[in-house]
C-alpha positions, 0 to 999 in steps of 0.5 A, a space after each residue: 771407236 764408232 764401229 765398237 759403238 755400233 756393235 754395242 748398239 746392235 747387241 743391246 737391240 738384238 739381245 738385251 731384254 729390258 731394251 727390247 721390252 721398253 724401246 722396241 716394245 716386243 716380248 720375243 726372245 732373242 736368238 741365242 745363236 745371234 747374241 753369241 755371235 754378236 757378243 763375240 764381235 763385241 769382244 773383238 772390237 773392244 780388243 781392237 780399240 784398246 789395242 789402237 789406244 795403247 799403240 797411240 799412247 806408246 808412240 806419243 810417249 816414244 815421240 816425247 822421249 825423242 823430242 825432249 832434251 836429255 843431259 847427263 849432268 846434274 841440273 843443280 850445278 852451274 855450268 863450267 866456265 867454257 860454257 858461259 862464253 
């Protein structure tokens, strides 16, 4: 997540005209080649982050499925006489 945030900040610093004007106090136009590269890197890091979050959630659900008990009988039915002893 930190790498993604750093990439977004770098893209803002180099390519966002409002940010450059208000924060950096510069009116230079951004380099279009650099902005295109930063945009591609930002998209790639977003894809990695979302993939890792999806993998984390899938392993969490898989772990819960393995840990939680599973029974075939109807839970509303009382147990048979043999199970009471």
